[in-house]
N, C-alpha and C positions, 0 to 999 in steps of 0.2 A: 504494500500500500504506500502511496506517495503523498506527500504534503506539498502544496503549492501556495506560497504567499502571493496573493493576487491583489491588484489595485481594487478600490472600492467598486464592487459590482460591475466590472467590465466583462459582461457576459460573453461577447464574441471572442475576446482575447482568452478568457478562461476555457472556452470550447476548444480553441486551437491548441492551447498549451496542454490541456488534458489529453487531447488526441495524440500529440507528440509524445508525451510522457508514457502513455500506455503502449505506443507503437514504436518507441525510439529505436529498438534494435532493427526492426524491419525497415524503418525509414533510412537509418544510417547505411544499411547494407544496400539500399537502392538509391543511393545519393545521386547517381547519374541518370536515373529514370524515375523521378519522384511522382510522376503522374500515373504510374502503374498502380493498380489496386492493391491495398494491403488489408488483410482481414485476420482478425483474431478468432480462434476457435471457440472462445467463450467470452462472457462479459467481464470486463475489468472495471472495478470501482476505484476512482481517483478522488480522494478527499482533498479539499484545499481550503485555505483560510483567506479571508479578505483582510488586506493590510489595515484598512481604516478602523474596523471595529472588532476584528478577530473572529467574526462569524464563520462557522464551518458549513460547507456545502459538499455534496457528493455528486460526482459526474459518472455516469455509466457509459463506458466506451466499448463499442463493438466495431472493430475495424476502423473505418473513417467516419462512423456515425457516433455522435456524442449526445447524450441526454443529460441535461443539468436541471436539478430540481431546486427551486428557490422559495422559501417561505418569507413573506414580506407583508407590507401594508401598502394600500393604494390610496392616493389622495388626488383631488382635483381642485383647481382654483381658476376662476375666470380671470382673464388678463384685463386689468383695468389700470390704465395709465394715461395721464394727460400728455405725456411726452412720447407715447408709442401707440399707434393704432395698427390694426391689421393691414390697412392700406400702406402704412409706412414700411412695415416688414416686407410685404410683397414687392414693393418698388425696389427694395435693395437686392432682390434676387430675380429681377426681370419679369415679374408677373404683376397682375392687377386684380381688382375685385371681380372682374368677369371670370376669372379662373377658379373662383370659389363657388361651390354649389349654393344656390339660394334656398332658403327654408320655405318650401312649398307645402300647402296643406296636403296631408296624406302621404307625403314622401318621407324618406328616411331622415331622421334628425341626427346628422353627423356631429361628433364632438368638434367644435370650431373655436379656435383662438382661446384655448384654455391650456393651463399647465397640468399635465398628468404625470404622476410620479410613482414608480415602484422602487426607486433608489434616489434619482436626481430628477428635477422637473424638466420635462421636455414639452415645448409648445406645439400642440397638434393643430395642423391646418389641412383640411380636406381640399383636394383639387379635382376639378370636374372630369378629367380624363388622364390616361397615362401619357398621351401626347403632350398635353399641357404641363404635366408633371416634369417630363424630360426637357421641356423648353426652359425651365428655371435655370438660372446661372448662379455660380457661387457669389457671395456678397460682393458688391461693387466697391464698397468702402468698408473694409474690415473694422476700422475703429468705430465708425458710426453704427455698424451692425452690432458690435459688442455693447455699445451704450444702449441701444434699443433693447437688447436682451436683458441687460442689467435692470432697466427700468420696469420690466415685468417679472423679474426674478426667475429668468429662464437660463438653462445651460445650453440651449440650442433649439432650433425649430425643426419639426418633423413633419414633412409633407407626405400625404398619402393619397393615392388615387381612389376614386369612389365608383359606384355603379348605381343603377336605378333599382327601384323596388321590383320591377319585372325581371331584371337580371338576377336579383336575389332569389326570387321565387323559382326561377328556372334552375339555379344552382341547387336550391333545396330539393327540388323534384328529382334532380340527377344525383343527389347525395354527394355533392362536391363541396369541399371546404371553401370558405371565403379566402380569396387571394388578393393581396394588396401589393402594389408597387409603391415603394417609399424612397424618400431622400432625406438625409439629415445634414443640416448645416450647423456645426457646433458654434457656440458663442465665441470661444477663443481657445483652440487646441493646437495651434501651430500648423494646421492644414484646413483648407476651406470646406471639405466635404468628407464624409465617412462612408465607406462601402458596406459596413455592417455595424449596427448599433443595437445590441441585445436589450438594454434597459429601455430604449425608446420603443422597440417592438413590443416589449412586455407592457409598457404604459399604454400604447395604442390598443393592444388586445384587451387590457383591463377596462379601459373606457368604453370600448365597443361592447364587451360583455355586460358592463353595468347598464347599458342602454338596450340590452336584449337584441343587439345586432350580432347574431350568431347562427352557425349551422353545425350539423353533426353533433347535436347536444346529447349529453347523457343526463337522464332524469332519475330522481329518487323521490318517490312519493309525490310526483307531480311538480317537483321543484328542480329547475335546471342546476346541475352541479358543475359541469365543465363544458368548455367549447374549444374548438380548434381554429387556428388562423395560420395561414401561410404568408409570410412576410418576405418579399423580395426587395433587395436594395443593392445599390452599386451598379445597376445596369447602365445608367447614363455615363458612368465613369469608365466603363469597360472592365469593371471588376465585380461581376455579379455575385450575389450571395443570396442564400435562402435560409431562413430560420423559421421552424414551425414552433408556434407558441400555443400551449394548452393552458387554459385558466380553470382551476378547480378550487372548490371549497371557498367560494366568495361569499362574504357576509355583507350584503349591500346596505343593511340598516344601520351599520356602525358609522361613526363620523369618519374614521380612517380605517375602512374595512381590511381585515386580514385576508390573505389569499395565498394559494400555492400556485406557482408558475412552473410549467415544464417546458424547457427549451430543448429543441432538437436541431442539430446542424450537421452537415456533411463537410468534411475538411479535406482540402487538396493542398499539398505542399509543392510549391513551384521550384524552390531551390534550397540548398543547405550550405551554410557557411560554418567552418570549424574555427 
């Protein structure tokens, strides 16, 4: 069993690190051909600690597939600031209000311009289509963008594509999970965009689950207990990623409801440096 000191809830980094630690012998032996498949004959459990609070989590690794289970709390806060509007943020990334779905009677009520957090607050902004999502550009003025994020207590904005109620019903009829294309522009991390952001994917899934925007549900006594979401990110960067998020044991009546999040990711190693 291995212990991994990990930065505060960096889920995507933890998934990659746990996959490497569980498969390190196979990976090192295939250093010249890392894109070949490596598979373990059994599940390996890799426990790791978060550096910030010392919390322990377990990752289950089977080959290049990693499942990470996280017990946490979910909070939401509407973004209210005289110095930052949704229009201000959108203009910094090359979009405008026409790119955000309007709240029409009878349509889906998407979480819009609110901070959702399962570790650190990410500002959720729905976008009308995948095409418009990929039309967004990294912040034009990084300093101004950081100041806008600070004014709403955000660590970054998380854009996600949406779909119509008819598309949702069709997916439900075909027993297909909800799938979202997403993009994350961090407040100030030394890079303009992130190809995978586990805590943002978890925050989005928790907010969708809280609004009963879900498919492939499991019920217990008529109460929905968990739901699944496929979150794609990094496509516009040429670094595509996919994280499956399952929300379970959500207690919506609490002020900051506790929940269990299951993250599943597939890891591919491009290179190895000694």
